[in-house]
N, C-alpha and C positions, 0 to 999 in steps of 0.2 A: 444650373442656374435657377431652376424652378424652386419655389418655396424657400427662398433664402432672402435675408435682408441685406446681403452684400450688394453695394452699388458698383456698376461698371461705367467707365466714361465712354461717351459716344460723341463723334464729331458731326457737326451739321454740314452735309455735303451740298444741299441746296435748300432754298426757301421759295415756295411758290404761293403768291397771294391768291386766295380764293374769293374772299369778300373783304369788306372794309375792316372786319375784325377777326378774320380767320385765315390761317395760312397752313400749307402742308410743308412739313419739314422732312427732308431726306436725312437719314442718320446712318452712321456706320460705327459699329463698336470697334474700339481699339484692341480689345482682347476678348476672351471667352469664345473660342471657336465652336463650342457645342451649342451655341444659341440657336433656338428655333421656336416658332410660335404657330398658332392656329388662328384663322380669322375669328374675331370676336373676343379674343383674349386682350389683355392690356398690360402696359408697363406702368410703374410708378416713375414719373419723370421729374427730376429735381434740379434745382440750382442751389449750390451750397450757400448757407446763411439766409436763404429766402424760403425754401420749402419744397414740397413735392405735390404733384397732382396726378391722379389716375387718368391715363390717356390710352384709348383703344388704338390698335393697329389699323391703319387705313390702307395698307398695301397687302398684296397677296404673299403668302409664305414661299420660301424656297431659295431666296437669294442670300448667300452666306453672309451673316453678320450685317446685312443691310435691311432696313425697314423704313416705313414712313408713319408719321403721326400727323393728323390734321387737328390743329389746336385753335380754339377760339379764345381770345383774350378777354376773360370775364372776371378774373380774380387776381389776387396779388401775385401768385406764382405764374399764371399764364400771361399776365401783363408783363412780367419781367422777361418771360421767354420771348415775347414779341419784340423786345429790344435787342435780341441777339442777332448775329450776322453769320453768314457762311464761314465755316472754319472754327466757330466757337464750339464749346463743349457743353454737354448736358450729362447729368448723372442718370443712369438707367437701372432700375430694379425690375426684374421680371424675366420672362412673361408669367403672368398670374391668371388664375380663373379658368372658367369653362367657356369655350367658344361656341360658335354656331354649330348646329348638328349636321356635320358633313355626312356622316354615315347614314343617318336617317333620311337625308335629302336625296340620296342616290336613287335614281329611277322615278323620281317624282317631279311634278311641276313645282316651281318655286314662285311664291308671291312675296315680294318685298314691299313693305309699307314703311316709309321713312319721313320724318319731319325735321327740317332744319339741319343742325349739325349731326342728327341721327343717321344721315346717309354715310358718314365717314366710317363707322364701325362695320358697315355692310359692304363697303367698296371692295375690300379684300376678298370677301366671300363671293361677290359677283365676278371678280376677275378670275378667281379660282374655277368657278363652274363654267365660265366661258372657255377657259383653256381646256377643260375636260367636258365639253358640251355633250359628247355622246353618252355620258353617264347620267344625264339629267333630262327632264322634259322641258316644257315651255317655261320661260322666265318672264314674269310680269313685274314691273317696277312702278309703284305709285309713290311719287315724291312731291312733298309740299313744303313751301317756305312762306315767310311773311310777305316778301316782295320778290320780284325777279332778281334784284341785286343780292338777295340773301341766298340764292341757290349755290350749292357747292358744285365744283367740278364742271363748270359751264362749258369748257372746251371739250370735255369728254362726253357730255350727254348726247350730242349728235352722233358720236361714234357708237355709243351704247345702243342706239336705235337700230344700227346696222348689224348688230350681233345676231348670230343664228337663233331663230325661234324665240325672239325677244320682243316684248311690248313695253314701251316706256310712256307713262302718262305723267304730266307735270301740272301742278296747280299752285296758285299763290293766294294769300288772303287779301292782299291789297295791290292795286295797280296805280302807282304814282302818276300824276299828270305828265303828259308828253312821253310816256313810256310805251313802247311797242310790245305788245304781248298777245300772242295768238293762241296760247294754251288756255286751260281751264282757270276759272277764278272760283275760290271757295275752299273750305277745309278739305283735307285729303280724303275723307270718307265720301265726299261727293263723286269721287271717281269709281266707287265700287261697282256701279251698274255697267261700267265699261270694261270690266275685267274679263279677259278671254280665256279663263280656265274654270273648271269645275272644282268644287271643294273635295270631291271624292278621292283624288290622288294628288293633293296639293299640300305643300308645307308652307306656312306663312311665317315670315321673319319680320319683326316689328321693332323699330327703334326711333325714339324721339322723346319729346316732353311727356311726362306720365299722364297728363290729362288727355293728350292726343292718343296715347296708347290705350287708354281706357275706352274711348269711343270707338277706336279701331277694333278692339276685341269684341265689344258689344255688337258692332255691325257685322263682323265676320261670323260670330256665333249665330246671329239671326239668319245668316245666309247658308247655314249648314256646316260650317267648319267645326271641328271638335277640338276641345281644349288641349289635347295631347299633341296636336299638330300646329299649335300657335306658339311661337317662341319670341320672347321679349328680352331686351337688354336693360337691366336696371342699374346702370352705373351711377352710383351716387354715394357720397359720404365715406369713401374708402380712404383709409389712412395707412394701414400696415401692409395690406395686400395678401395676408396669409390667414386671416380669420382669428387673430389674437387680440386685437384692441377692442373689438366689439362695436366700433362706430357704425358699421354698415349692417348690423343685425336687423332682420325683419322676421319676427316670430322665431322659429328654430333655424332659419337660414342666415348665412353670412354671404352678402352679395359678392365680396371679393373672392371667397373660396368656393362657394357652391354655385355661384354665377360667374360673371354678371348675366349670362344667358340662362334663362329659365323657360320651361314650358309653362303655359298658362295654368295647366292642371296643378303644377307644383306650388304656385304662389297664390292661387285663387283664395281670397278670403283672409289672407294673412294680415295682421295688424300693421298700421303705419304704411300702407301702400294704397294707391288709388285703383290698382288693377283688380 
């Protein structure tokens, strides 16, 4: 199924509301028994006569023909998806792209820095390393959102704090009136001084708005992290999924084919990117 334009039908097995505009969809393919994916890869998810959108996997790999996508309703295609119900179908092309660096991460501490919907592509990676926690060092998660209501996976976050050798720090930009919030307030980089790992043996995975990722990279470089150990997801403007249409090209790289996960060293200074 890799690197093909052929769509397969998938049935929605459940829909879980995450925020006012974001839901997690459980999906099961009706065919294609060879389907498999890695955390950080994506599908082109479509509705006939409406269009397609690139959506990262938000579940861990390994369940035959089953996977999850966490989708924010922000455009024509994703707003149409928000009208679907359990039992409805979606067209799936993929999986495409290069995922998070599982091989490079083994034996190292993991620093995850996510903003808003950017936690979704990292959830599968986190679930994978917790299942195989003896192969990894300490896990530190810094997660920021606009308000407490914008946080994803609210029911899971308290459970993540209880995972072996894991530190989870949360922050929000704004606290609405009469909202109870005991965590940090401020942008996600304000959490850096509370990180309990050294950059010497740590891999950093970053996903969120590009302006957020830019300041995260600058802050981590100032703290001694090297560019080859900073990984970012640049999911944007992807149309075909296989590097043929050119919509997602930045310099010599195609986000859909060469990414969406890149090391900072690979994309530093490329045109048309804030990183």
